[in-house]
N, C-alpha and C positions, 0 to 999 in steps of 0.2 A: 631391826626387827625390836619389841616389843620385849622385854623382860621386867616381868613386877619386881617392882623395888618392896624392902619391907614392910614398908607403911602402906603398900599396898594390900600384901599379905595380912597383914594388921585387921584394915580392914575389910576385907573380904572374910577372916575369919569372925569376927564382929557381926557383917549383916548374916551370915551364915548360923549365926548362933541364935540370932535374934529369928530368921526364918522359920526354924526349926521348933523354937518353942513357942512364938506367936500367928503364926502360919499355918505350916503343914500341917499338923493337927484339925486344923479346922479347913480346910482347902474343900474337901468333900461336904462337909454339910452346907460353907458360903456358897456353891458350886448347884445344891441341888435347893436355894432355897427362893421359895415362891413369896415371901411380902415382901413389899412394896418399896422396900430399902435392904435389899439383898447386900450392898457392899456395907463392908466393915469399916466405918466412917470412924471408927476411934483409932485407927491406923496412922492418919491425918498427925492426929494432934501427936501419937508415938514418935513416930519419926519426924515430926515436928522439932518435939523437946529433946531428939538425940541430935537434930544439926539434920539428917540424912535428905530431909525436903532441899536443905539449901545446897550439897552439895556441886560445889561445879559452878555457884554463883560469887561473886565478889560479895568480901564479908562488911565493905561500907554500905553495903543495899540490906543488909541481915545477911548474909550467905555462910557459906564453912566455908570458903575457897575448896582448893582442890578444883581439878579441871574436867575433862570428859572423861578421864580413864578414872577415876574416880567412881562415876554417875556409871558407867559401862558396868562396873564389879557392881553397883548395887543393884540396879535392874536387871543383870543376868541374875544373881543370888535372890532379887526377890520373882521372877519369875519362877525361879525351880521350884519355889513351893507352892504359888499359885498365877498364873500366868494371868490370869483378871483381876488378882487384885493389883499385878502390875500394874497392868495397863491404866488403871484409874490414878494411880500415882503418874504413872509417862506422860496424861493427857498433863496433870496440874502441873507438873513439873517444867515439863522439855516442851510442853505446846503454851501454854495458856502464862505461867510463869517468864518463862524464855520470851514471849513476843513481849511481854510489857517489858520486860528490861532491856530487851534490845533495840526496840521502836518506840516506846512510849514515851512523853517528855517529862521530865522530871517530876513536874507536881503528881501527874496521874501513876509516877513507879514509883514514888515514895508511897502514895494513897495505900496501894494496894499489895507489891512486893512482900515487903516485911512480914505482913499478914499470914501471904499465900506461903511463904517459906517459915514460917512458925506450924502449920496448919492451923493457925485460927482462921481462915479462910479459907474455901475450892474454887478450884478453876476449870473450866473447859473453855473448847477452842469451836467454834462452830462454822463451818463454810459447806459441807454436802446439802444438798437438798434433792427434790424429788426429779430433778431433770439438770443436774448438777451435783457428779462426785469430782474423777478424774477429770474433766475437763469444767475447770474455775471458773473458766469464762462465762459460761450459760450462768453465772448466779443471775438471780432475778429478784431475790429477798432487797427491798430497794428504801434506802433514807432520804428524806429530806430533808431540809435544812429548814427551819421556822424562828427565826429568831436565835436566841440565844440556847437552841434544842434543835434533833434531829428527832424526827417522826417515823418509825418503822413500821413499816408493813411488807407480809410474806411468811414462809415458813423456811423452815430449817430440820434436815432428817438425819437419822443414827448419829447424833451429838452424844459421846463418851462423857460421863459425868452431869451431863445439864438436867437430870433430873433433880440434886440437889447442891450443883454450884452455886456459890455466893457472887462471883463474876462470871460472865460468857463473853468472850470473843467473838464476835459478830462481823461474816465478812457482808457486806452490806455493797449494793452498786448506787454511788452517787449521782452517777453521770453516764451519760453515756446508755449503747443497746446491748443487751446480749452477744456475746461475739467475740467481744475486748478485755482485755486484761487491765487495760488503762479504764477509770471512773468505779477502782472497784476499793471502799474505804473497809476499813478494824474498826468498832466501837465495843468499849468495856460496858458491858448491858449486866444491869442490878437482874439477878435470877428473880427477886420482887418485884419486877417492875410490874406496873399496872399495863395491861394490854399484850404481858407477858403470858402464856398459858404452858405447861409443862406436861406431854403424854409418854408414861412410858411403853417402850418395845421389848417386848417378847424376842430372845435372839436366840439360836442354836448352842453357841461358845461363847466362854469370858464370863461366863453369867455373874460372878460376879459384881463385876463393871457392870454401869448402867447405862441405858444408851435410851436419848430421847425425840420425841417429835416438838417440834416448837413451832407455835404459831405466832407472829407478831398483827396484831391488829390497833394500828396508831399507838403504837407503842413510844412512848416521849423517854428519849435519852439526851440526858443534858449534855451540851455542842464540847465542853470541855472535857468528856468521856472517848474522844478522839482519840488514838492508838494511832501514831504516825502523821505520815500530809494525807489533806484530803484527797481523793481520788488516785491516790498511789502508797494505802498504807497498806495492801495487800503483797505490792510486788516488796513493799518494803520488810514484808514478814517472809520472802521465802526461804534467808538464810536459816532462817529458824526450823523451817522447814527442812530443810536440810541435814543441818545436825541429828535434828531428831529421827532421820533414819538410821542415824551411828546406833541412836539409842534405842531403836527399834529393832535394828541387830539382835545389839545386845538380850536383849526381850527375847527374840527368838532363839538365842543361842542357851539361854538357860532351861528354857521350855524343850528344847531337842532334849538337853545335859540330862531334865527328869524323865523324859521319856526314854533315853538310852537305861538311867539307873534302872528304872521300876522293871526294864524288860530282864539286865542280867541278873537282878533277884527274881525274878520269875522263871527262866528257866533252870537258874545253876538249884531250883528246888522241886520246880514240877517234872513229875519221874511219868517218862514212856519208853514204851519197848525194853524195859528190861531196866532202865537209869534217866537220870538227870535230862532234859532239852540239853542244856550244856555238853553232854558228851555228844551229840550229834553234828556232824558239818557241815552243814546246810546252816542252823542253826548260828552255829562259828564262825562262819564266814559272816552271817547279817549283821551280828555285834560287831566284828572289826568295820564293814564298813560303815553300819551308824558311824564308830567312832572317828573312821578317819576324815568322814566328812564335817563331822564337829569339830575336829581338831582344825581344818581349814577354816571355818567359820570363825574360832575363836582368831585366829593368825588376822582374816581380815579385819574383824571388827575391832581387834585392839592395834593393827596395825592402822588403821582410817581415823581411830579417837587418838591416835599419838600425833599423826598431821595435825587434825585439830588443833593442835594441844603446841605445833607447833608454831601455828599461824599460817602454813601452807594450804593452797587450794588441794581443797580435799571432794568438791563437789561429784564427780563422777565416782570417785572411789565411795562414797558414800550412797549413790544406787548401786553400785555395784557390790556393798555392802546390804546393804536395806533388800535382796535380790534375792542373793546366796543363801543367805542365813534364813529367811521367810522359806522359800522352796527345801530348804535341807529338812529345818521345822516339821515339813508335813511328810515328809520322805520318812523322818524317822520316826515322827509319830505311827503313822499310820503302820511300821514296820514293827515297833512294840507291841500296838493294838493286835496287830496279824499273829505273834510271837506269843500273846496270851490268849489266843483261841476263844472259847465261849467263857471262859473265864474275865476275858477285859473288855466282853461287850455287856456284863452285869455293870449297873451304874454305881456299885458304889468300888468298881473299880478304877484308879486313876487314870489307866490306861485307856479309856474311852473319853474320861476330860481332855487328856491330852489332844485327840486326833477332833475332839472338837473345838482345842481351844486355838490352834494350827492355822486353821485357812485362814482368819482375818490376816494374820500378818502379811500374807498377801496381796492386801486390796489395800491397808491402812497406808499414811506417808505415799500416796500416789501411788497402784496397779501396778504389779511386775512390768506389764505390757508396756507404760507408760516407762518405767525406769529403762527397758530395754530401749526404747527408742532415742530415751534422753542418752544414753553410752554409745550409740549409734551416732549421733550428733556429737558428742566428743570425739570419737574416734575419727571420726568423716574431720574434723578439726587440728586433728594433729597427737590425743592423746594415745599415746602407748600404757599398756596394763603394765 
C-alpha cells in the first residue's frame, strides 16, 4: 500500500501553499468571468518556472523527474483550489505533452516538449466530434496526404484549451471508413494554422478551463507533424489515455476534498434548531460517509499510480480508479451543496461551483459506462480485484 515519503509530503506542502495563495482566492472570480479568455494563462508560466509542469517527465527532455505519484499529488492539490484550472493543466501535460513524449519521433518531441514543459507553449488534445465521443471509431475529420503535407477537413467539438493552444494534437482519419479504429492518425497542428477556425463554447462547469469547437477547411499541416505511425497513431496513444485516467482520478479526489472541507466548515458554524448543524446526527453521518468514500478514492488513486510507477499492468485499475473517483466526487459535491442549503445555491458560494464542476469527470477520459464495459471484459479474461 502506498505510504507517502518525506519528499512526497514536502512536495504536497509546496503545491498546497501555492494553491492557497495563487489559486483559491481567485477561484470564484475565474469561475464567473465571462470574458473571451477566462483561463488564468499566467499559471502556465508560473508552474513551468517552478518545474511542476514537468513533474513525471524525464529530465532529458526538459522534465523535472519524479513519476505518477508526484503528478497525482500535484493534480489533487490544484483541483482542491480550482478544478477548472486543474483541468487545463491536466490536458496540457497528461494528454497533449504526454502523447508527444510517448509517441512522437525524436525530432517532433524535441521541437515541442521542452517548451510545453516550460510553460512557453500550451497544448490541447482533440478527438471528440459531433458524432464521435466515447466511440472514437466514428471519427470523420479527415486528413489526406498531398506531397509533403496533410490537408485536413472536418470538425472537432468540446476541446479543452483549444481556444488558445499553440499546438493541438488532432485525431484524424487517414484511411478507411468510420467504424474502425485502424486508419486513425494523430497530427500536431499549429493553433494559428490557416484554415483552422476556433470557436469558444459556453458550458455549465469547469468554467475557468476553455472549451472550443474546431473547424478545418483545407487546413495544411506539414507531414513531419505526424505523431506516431500513419493510420496507427491513435492506437499508439491509448496508453497515454489509460495513464490519464489515474491523474483524472487525482483531480476528482481534489475536488471531492474541497467539497468535504467546505461542508465541514459550514456545518460547524451554521446555527439551526438551537445549535450548529454539526451537532445533528444526520449531518454528522453524512460528513462521515463523505470522508469514508474519499478515503477509498485516495487509496485507489495512489495504489494505481504506484503500480504504474513500478511498471506493472494497470489499465483495468486505471478504469476502476477513474470511475470510482469521478462518481464519488459527484456524490460528495451534491451532499456538500445539500448541507449548505440556500446558502450553497448562491453564486458566491463555492458549494455550487463544486456541484457544477464535478459531473464532467464522469464523461472525460471515456464515459463511465465505457469504463464499466472495459472492466467487465477484463474480469472475463481473468482480472481479479
